[in-house]
C-alpha positions, 0 to 999 in steps of 0.5 A: 717926152712932152713939154709938161714932163720936161717942165715937171722934171725941171721943178724937181720932186719936192716943193721950194719953200721960203722959211724964216729962221725961228731957232738955230742949232749948231753942233760939230759944224752941223748947222740946223735951224727950225723955221716957219714956212711962209706964208703960214705957221708950219715949223720945219727943221732945215739943214744949213751946213756952212751957213751963218744963221740969225733968227729972222733971216729968210732962206729958200729951202728944198728937200730940207736943206738951204738952197740960197738966201731969200729976199726980205719982201712980203710972201704971198700965195698965188694959185694958177 
């Protein structure tokens, strides 16, 4: 296996995004939120079971689920 294939396998199949909470939904211990993908204006629905959420928080999201809390620093896009 070449190095690029190994690197691609580490990254996974879906992008990692930073999402800011816009609204929170909770029913039967199934916590979800609508979040704005940063930078940008796209809104996505994210699963966040077992998380305590507040509007304005930032989370790192992959495959429609929270991975961990994101830092509050500015977000920018760099193309390589």
